[in-house]
C-alpha positions, 0 to 999 in steps of 0.5 A: 499499500503507498503512503499518501502524498502531500498536497502540492502548492498550487503552482502560480504565474504572475503575468502582471506587466501592465500592472507594473507598467501603468500602476506604479507611475499612476500610484507614485503621482497619486502619494505625491498629492498629500505632499502638495505636488499640485503646488509646485509651480515648474514642470521640472520640479514637477517631473523630478519629484515624480520621478523620485516617487516612482523609484520609490513606489516600484521599490515598495511595489516589487518588494510587496509583489516579491513578498506576496508571491512567496507567501502564496507558494507557501500558504496556496490553499483557501483555507490558509488565506487568514494566515497569508494575510496576517502575515502580509499585513504584519511584514509589509508593516515592519518592512514600510515602518524600517524604510520610513525611519531610514529615509527619515533619518537620513533626510534630517541628517542631510537638512541639519536636524533630525527626524521628529515623531510626528513627521515619522508617522506622517510619512508612515501613514502615507508610505503604507498607501501603496502598500496596501493598495499593491496588497489589495491589487494582488489579492484581488487578482488571485480571488478572480482567478480562482473564481475563474478556475472553480468555474471551469473545473465545475464545468469540467466536472458536470461534463465528466459526470455526464460522460460516466452516465452514459458509460454506465447506462450503455443505451441510447434510451432515455433512463426515465423511460427505462425506469418507467418500462421496468416498473411496468414490466414488475407489474406484469410478472405473475407474483408467484415469480418471486426470482423474477419480481426481485430480478426486476426491482433490483435493475430498477433500483440501478437505474433509480440510483444513476437518476438520483446520482446525476446532478452530484458530483460526490456521494457517500461511499455507503450509498455507492455500495448499496448500489454496488451491491445490487449491480452485482447481485443482477450479474450474480444471477447470471455468473452465480459461483463464477462471481466471488465478491469479498468486501472488508469496509469498516463502518468508520469509512461508510461516511467518506465521499467517492465519485458516483458510479466510480466504484461501479465502473470499476467492477464493470470493467472487471466483469466486462473484461476477464474470464469468470468460469467454473475453472477460473472464477472471478474473484473480486475484492472491495476494500476500504483503508482509512490509514491510507485514505483509499478505497481498493478495488481488486480482481483477478486478472484473466483477460477474456480472449474471444467476445468483447473487444479489449478495453479502451481505457477510456472509462479509467481515465474518466474516473482519474479526470474526475477526481482530478477535478474534485481536488482528491488528496492523491491521484487514482492509482492503477496496477496489474501485479501478481495477476491481480488487477488493483484500482486505488480510489482517494476518500474525500472527507465529507464536507 
């Protein structure tokens, strides 16, 4: 059993060239307004003050930008936002205070005086303006970037769910039509024919679950396994003792979440692509491992040599993609060793 891997920080690429080219000169001009730049009578003095202000603003901007990128890479997750913002505020305040103190002291010495506390606090307040504006710009940019990414991920997850439903149904017919037809068929079967009644009811349960799971991105493991039990009962009517199923699922794991129809798809693949005969019965094991944070589906690997065409792997790729969109703590793992085919699905914590 592989060990859980730590979640990697979200990679970030900051394309802010226009922010730098436009934002720095504009912000440098704005911070000069409280210092009386509008009362300067000559253009050269105005430009000189503006250039000096651009230099200071550029230093504050690039320092704040580097600090924000470093902290974001260290604390990228949404639940770490508060911690990241507190660190940004604390470190930026200390940097701004230190820069104001050093520059103010140097200016006071050059003018033959010293830096008074009233002057320090006034200059410190003015220097905090670009610092705060810079952090607001980058945090707002990050907020809208994550919002757009979540919208895109939700659309992809919905499309993946629809594709999974189509693969599970394997039919062009409307599932509502099939479900209603099965209810009608159940009413037409003689009451004495209990096996047929039970088979139709189980088949109806299968389609009922597919319909209910249509709009859901995750379901409790208990619901998925109840559906798989019904699905396997239908196949046991055909395979009988040629299909052997064992389950080991602790009660504590039943509240964990999985992608709907993901376990069923793995069971279906095992039945579809492997031999199940009296000489070589198909063994299927379903196991939940809370310590490893995964649900394991494994089956004996004896590929069919005739009949159905070999699998294309589309269903497995679809399952992998759906768990990526769900931001699972670990990827779906697929392996085939020692005559067994194994797939590990990550268990998702209930929200």
